[in-house]
N, C-alpha and C positions, 0 to 999 in steps of 0.2 A: 223676409227681407230686411228687417230693421237692423241687422248688423251691417249691412252694406250701404255705402254712401251713393246718391245719385249717379256720381261719376263712375263708381264700380259696378252698378247695375248696368249702366250703358256699355262698358268695357266688356263685361261678360255675358251680355244679353244673348248672344248667339248659343252659349251654354244653356242659359236659364230656359229660354224657349224649349229646349230639348226635355221630352217626358223622362228620358233616362238620367237627366243631370239635374234640371231645376235648381231652385233656391237652395235646398237643402244639400243637392250635391256639390253646388258651388261652395258652400260652406266646408264641406268635406275636403275639396281641394284646397281651399285656404288654409285649413287646419293642418294638411298634411306636411310632411318632411320627407325629403328625398336626398340621398347622398350619390353624387356622380364620381365614379373613378374614372380620371381622366378628362381633359379640356381640350381634345383633339378632335379627330374626325367624327367619332360617334358622340363624345360628350357635348360639342358644340350644338348640335342640332337637337339632341334629347333635351339639354338645358334649356336651350332657347324656347322650344314649344311648351315645355313645362312651365316656364316662365310666363309665357303668354297667357297660359291656361289659368295661372294665379296660385300655382302651388306655393305655400307661404313660407316655407324655408327650404332652401336649397343648399347642399354642400357640395364643393367640387375640389378635387385634390389633384395637383399637378406640379411637378416639380421643373417642368421644361420651360424653355424660353421660346418665343416665335421666331420662325425662320422664314424665308421668303417661299420655300418650298412647301410650307404648312398651307399657304393661303388659297391653293388649288381646291381644298375641300373643307378647311376649317372655318366655318362660317361666323363664328364668333370674333374673329380676329381681322385685322385690316393692315395694309402697308405701313402706315403710320404707326403701328405698333409693333413692327419688328424690333427683337431685342427684349421685348416686355415679357414678363411672365405670364404663361398661358392662363393660370388661375386669375390673376389680377384683371387680365384683358376680359376674360368670360365674365367676371363679376360686374365691371363695367358695363359690358354690352347688355347683359341681362337686367341690370337694375335701370339702365337708360330706357329700356322697351317697357319694362313695368315696375314702377316704383313701389307697389304693394309687396313685392318680393324681397326678403331677405336673403341675401347670397353670403356663404361664410366660405373662405378660401382655407385650403390645408396645403402648404407649400413645403411638403415633406413627402417623402418617399414612404408609401404604405408598406408596413412590415408586420411581423408577428409580435412586434413590441407595442405598437400603435393602434392597429386597425380595430381591435374590439373597443378601445375606448373611444374612438371615432365614431364607429357605425351604432354605437348604442342609443346614440341620439337621434337617431333616423329611423322613419317608419319602412322605407323600402330603399334598395341599392341598385344602382344601375352600374354596370361594369362595361366601361367603355375603354378597357386597356387594350395595348396591343402587343403584349408580351405574355409569355407563360406562367412565369413565376407569380406575377400579381393576379392573372385569372384564377389559378389554383389558390391562392392565398384568399381571395375575396370569396371563392365558393366554399372553402372550409370554414372562414369566419361566420360566413352568414348561416351556414348548417349548425355550427355549433352554438350560435344565439339565436337560431329558429327566425332568421330575419329573411323575407322574400327578396329576390333580386332577379334582374332581368339581365341576361348576358347576350352580348352582341360581338360578332366579329367580321372582318372584312378582308379581301385580298383580290387583286386584280378586277375581276368583273362579278364575283359572287360574294354575297354576305348570308349570314345565318344570325338566328335569334331563337332563344328558348327563355322560358321563365320557370326559375326553381322556387318551389315552395316547400320548405324543409319539412320534413315529417309528413309529407302530402306529396308524393310523387318522387321521382329521380332527380339527382343533382348532377353537378357537372362532370363529377368523376364517375356517374355510372355511364356516362356517354364516352368520355376519354379519361380512363382511370389515373394515368400519370402522365407528366409533362414529356413531350418528346425530346429525343436527344438534341443537344446544341447543333444546329447547322442544318437539321432534317427539313424543318418548314421555314421558307425565306419570309423575311419581314416585308412590310408595304415598301420600304425604301429599296428593298432588292427587287422585288418582282413587280412593284407598281400598284396603283388603285385608281380606278375611274372616280374623277372628282365627285360627281353625284351620288356614287354607291353608298358612301356614309350618311349622306342626307336620308336616303330611303330607310336604312337600317336603323339609324337614330331616331326617326320618326316613328318607326314601329316599336322601337324600345319605349318612346314615350307614351305611345298609345297604350302600350301593356301595363305602365305604371298608372295611367290614368283610370284604367278599367280596375286595376286592383284597389285604388283610391275610393272608386265609386261602388265596387261591387257589382258591376255590371258586366255582361258579356262573357265570351269564352276566351280564356287565357291561354297561352302556349305551354301549359303545364305538361308534362311528359311528351312533348312535340318539339322538334327543331324545325323551324321554318327557314328554307333555302330558298334565296333570290338569285337568279341568273339574270344580269342585266343585258347581257348579248343575245339571250334568247328571249327576253322579257317574260320569264315563266316563276312561279312561285311553285313549291312542293313542300309538302310536310313530311316528316320521317317520325315514326314513334321511338321515343326513347324508353326502352324498358328498365325498370328499377333493378339494380343489381342487388340481389339478396346478399352478396358478400362485398359490397361496396366498403372500401377502407375508412369512409367517413360517415355515410348516412345509413348503413346496416344496423340492424341490432345488436351486432358485436363488431363496432368499428376498431379498426387496428391502429388508425390515426387518431389520437386523442388530444393532440397538441398542434399548435400551428407550424408550419415548416416553411422556412425561407430557402427557396429554390435558387437563389443566385449562384451557388456553387456549380449548378447542374446546367443552367440554361442561361443564354446570353440576354442581359437585361436591356432592354430600350426604354427610352420615356414613353409615357403614356401617349 
């Protein structure tokens, strides 16, 4: 524990006394880097808990500004921050919570031109996007760079989480091979979302990341965890690896990143 100050030992004491974490585990957390796609409903709680846990470097990408309708669920923001860029708001919130953590913002829309250069500097990726073009872009980029990522989604009263480990289990395209046609799946703005739902799903995403960092526990590899808030139920669905997956199979047909904006309606993260 020579690497930690007395204040840091006290801050992370509830981790350090866990046999599965301890001082060595907390050092792993401190030395880890996580990139979060979106500073919205999922990115806010996931980032907040990873910051509290002491993850050393967190990147967060978002191009949107805060609106009053966001505040029902996006817990890194506040009324006085309306109109502020979400990425900047999240950075200030996280750094106020834990000054040990370095937060880097990316105030640009992720695309085939920049995502590879961004994620190469991070150990794990969290996908908290709310649009299909970004979701497929993140999947393909992470598979191509062999970068583990945790995917989450929410709508109305239901949320889903899965963890993708490239070359070791299925990817997102094994579950949903291609984006749905425009207008087929409503957005949260169109269908609504229970405000506490992204808190549950974002916290689960953060949990998966910490287990990946620590190398402890069972992760949601090859499984889709489905949470129904109305029924207060969790269920798991196996995701079979598609031997003909266009991205992660032995003979992929998609070998370069695709920007799906032409085919799907793009909404802010």
